[in-house]
C-alpha positions, 0 to 999 in steps of 0.5 A: 515362643513369639509366633505362639504368642503372636497367634495368641493375641490375634485369637484374643483379638479376634474373639474380643471383635467377636464378643463386641457384637452389633455397633452401638447406632441406637446413640445416633437416633433422635427420636424428637426428630419432626416434632417442631410441628403444628397445624400451620407449619410441619416439620414431621408431625412426629411424637417422642416414640418409645417403642420397639420395632413394629410395637403394638403400642408406643409411649411417649410425653403429652404435651397436648390436650386430652384428644388433641391430636397434637400429642406432642409439640417441641415448643411446648413447655409443660407435660401433662401425661405420660401416653401410651399412643398409637396414632399415625397422624395428628390429623386422625387423633388417637385411638384406646389411649390412656395417660399417667402423670406423676405429682408432687405436693398437692394432688391435681388431677385436672390435666391443666392443673397437674402439668409441669413445666419441663426443658428439652435440656432435661430429656433423652430422647431415644427409641429404648428410653426416655427420661426428664426431669420436670421443673417440679423436680420429678424424674420420670423414665420409660422403656418399651416393650411390644404391648407394653412399658417399664415406667419410674416416678422419682419423687422429691423427698418433700410432699406427697407422692401422687399419680394419676390414671386418666381415662382420656376421651371416651369411656373407661374403667379402672378397677383398682386393687391396693393389697397387690399394688395394682389396677387394672381397666379399659380405656374405649375411645378414638374414631369408628372404633366397634362397641365391644373394641376396648384396650384392657390395661393392668398397671403393677406398681413396686411400692406400696400404695398408701391412698388411692381413689377414682375421679373422672376428667369431664368435671373433676369429680373424685371418690377417695378410697373407692376400688372401682367405677366405670364412665366417661373419663374415669380414671383413678388415683394413688399416694405413694411414700413421700420421696420414694421411686415408683415403678410401674409395669404397664401391659395391654390388650384388645382381646382381653384382662386376662391377655394383658396380664400375660402379655405383662408377665412375658414381656415385663415379668423378668424384668427387676429394674427398668435398667433391665428393660432398658437394655434389652430394649436397646439390644432390640434396636440395635441388631434392629438398626444393625441390619443396615449398616453405614460407614463413612459420612459425618456424624450428623449423616449417621444421625438423619439416616438412624433418625429415619430408619428408626421412624420407618420401622414403627409402622406397619405396628403389629395388632395381633397378640400372643396366646398362652401357647404362643399363638397368634391371634387378634381382636379384628377391629373390622368385625368385632370378632377374635380370629386366629393369625397375624394383623397389623394396623395404623398406616395409610395405602396412599403414602405407604405404597410408594417407599414403606412398604417396599422397604419392609419387603426387601428387610422384612419379608416374614412380617410382610407376608403377614401383612399382605395375608392380613389384607385378605382377611380383613376383606373377609371380615368388613367385605373391603380392602384396608387403604386406611387403617386405624385400625378400622377402615377410614378410606382416606385419601385416594387409590386403591393401593391395597392392589399394589402390596400384592402386586408388589410382594408377588413379584418379589416372592412373598406368596403367602396369599391366595392371588386369585382372591386377592385379584377378585377383592380388587375387582370388587373394590374398583367396580363398587363404591363403599360406604367409607372415604374416597378410598373405600371402593372408587369414586366414579367407577363407573365414568372411569370404565366408559370415558377412560377417566373420572370426570371434573368436578363432578367428582373432587380430586378426579384427576388425581383419583384417575392417574392412580387408579391407571396404576393400580390396574397396572399392578392388578394386571401385573398379579394376574399375568404373573399368577396365570389369570387371564380373566383378571388381566384382560379386565384390568390391562384395559385401563392401563393407559387411562393416564393418557386421557387426562393430560392435554397437550394444549397446556402440557400437563395433567388437567381436569376434565368433564363428562362432555370431554371438555377441560377445566377452563382457565388452567393454572398449574400453580393452582391446588385442589380442584381436581387434584389431591394436596398439589397442583399441575406440577406435582401431578403430572409425574404420577405415572409410576408404572410408564414413564416412557409413555409419559415421555412421549406424551411430552415430545421426547427424552429432551422436552421430558427432561426440560419439564423436569429441570422447571419443576425446580425453576419456575417459581414457588408460587401458590394459589390456594385454589379450591382450599380456600386458604394455605394449607400446611402443605403449601407452606413446606414447599415454599419453605424448601424453595425449590420451586414447585418441588413439594417434598413434604407430600407424597405425590411428587417424591419420586419425580427426581428419579425420573431422570433415569428414564429419559437418558440423563440419571445424573441429574436425579444423582444431583438432585436426590443428593440435594434433597436429602441434604437439604431437607432432611435431618435428626433435629426437631426441624427434621422432616419437609411436612408430615412424616407419615407413617413411615412413607417420609422416613423410607424415602430417605432410607432408600435414597441415602442407601443409593436406590428408590421404588418408583414402581411398586409391583415391579422388582427394580428400585432406580439408582440414585446417589448414596450418601454414604461410602459403605452401606451393608445391608443384611438380609433376613437370611443372612446374606449381605448385599453392599454398597460400595461408594468410592470418593464419595463426599457431598461434592461427590454425588455422581455415579461415574461407573459401576460394577454389580459383582465385579461385572461393568453396571450401566443399568439405572435400577437395581433389581431386588433379585440381585439384592436379595441374592447377597453381593456387591454394588461397587460405584465410583464417584466424582465430581462431574458427572459421566454424560454417557453411563446410563443413557441407553434405552436399554438401561433405563427403568421397566415402562409399560410402553416397552414391555 
């Protein structure tokens, strides 16, 4: 009897544990991370995003004026709207925006007059739920779906209960259907949109509309009782019974009004209360966040990790919708037509090829496969590969990094596209200059092939472009070789070593070089701009992702290479503003970090700490990775050392906190660092698990003493993608002092083209 009772107890405990489901990780996420930002200094340049993973729309409170990219700034003390948002950067502004703002007492339409004061003490900021009690005693709440949001506005008992719909900065249309307690319409605002690019919305209230009208935000004219109007900045207003709680279900579509209604019914139709939507969104986020389960570490470290993982999981944003039969289709921002299939947007490859896409390739290969396949659809629709889509092509920044995505996906077994077509598209990209920004085709492409570099000052940022073109040509070569295309392999392989042509051995840095071969006069490694992009020679010396050993040779061998790496942290954090003519925020952020010339707030140097692994001193990578994570990241409004940049800076942390990083996308290797947590369990898309155990890990014990992969001694300074996705365990012993013998053999070093 006693034995049976014990078995029953064990069974009940087992069933209870199973029923418990995924751990509650949403509690760790602070969506205010990085919101204390401004033009002069950014600590993330984020907004408190209320959204589902990779969702088409996000929602946020709006503290900034209409049209200002700084839509939410932590230091502001009033909110003027609750806004549908998409932007991936405040520097680019947003598109297809509209907002709703509750007003109590007397109707106020103008964005300045309707603004209400608030305190952060009265905010709840989670991925699945945002709540704020405004100083005027109105409470606003939001919970997201993929293409919509569930809002609730609770008004004080006395005074008018109004809601203002603002059509933002461009053309808009509203049609009020008072008998249905509904308003429909569209907005068309943003940069570089096709004329027929519209965001069709439907807003369904659960409370009777007592009064209504239209208005426009250019001169604040209003028309009481009018049901329909179209024009620039047109919106609507509504009055409800005093003291009510109004629920508003909102959904929108880029395809049609009918699809907007379908999105509303499909995503919000079954939720009667906001709590139901909140709980459903919370379950989605918890399931998502549990894909990487960290154990050990402090509560603050977990908050930083999951806040970064949340932010990394917003990009790239889905741009497709599901028709009545559940089949994907989309409005193309490139040709303005409707197409079948998948498309994603709101990302800039110059940032995100480095870590954000390699993280997605590991964790979400199905989505990533759809993403890279969609790049070729975009090529068909506009004649160019995307480089920076928000959501049409802008060609911002430098490089042709779509080829990095193609090569990396193919190397990792994601074969969802035609590689020959991808190579043809890249060849077109690499031998032309498009009509848009620097990354649309190539500035100086003829000289790049004939001289072996892009000449400066004939072309701005020429040295940075040379370095990134050489990496891209490596990726083109890799894709061609993996798919047996000798024609393109022969073409692109000729330029892989072009980075050497901008290395000046007399100063030991990459330098600007003119068409005659002369180096830029008065070289100053602390000077920003000129031949570089948002950085200086200290930052761009390391931009040889594919051939670090070749760079080691240029610098005179391992010892000199490591000395140069060390110098990044030991030289002064001097800034010479150079061609910028004044301080840009990246300069200020580097100086605030006070780590010499290490400028983690911008992408060019983010891989640099991992390069010690290529020169026989991996323990220094372990030290500096942990230093960067502990010093420059946290879960607060000051959580980043610069722009978060569409998931890239967050993805750097997520990968690094797990213990590895993608130095050279286009290969299958992730270079080892030092994990933050004692145990990390990665649950892969097919259900397999890869576990990283770091025994004796703590803030002092940052050094790897020994490693075993699936029980076998492992001396390499990298982990292969295929080992991770196969499932298994990487077991590390951590200690306070470096192991000066582990990972010192050349056979332990990560991939370099020169050693291939």
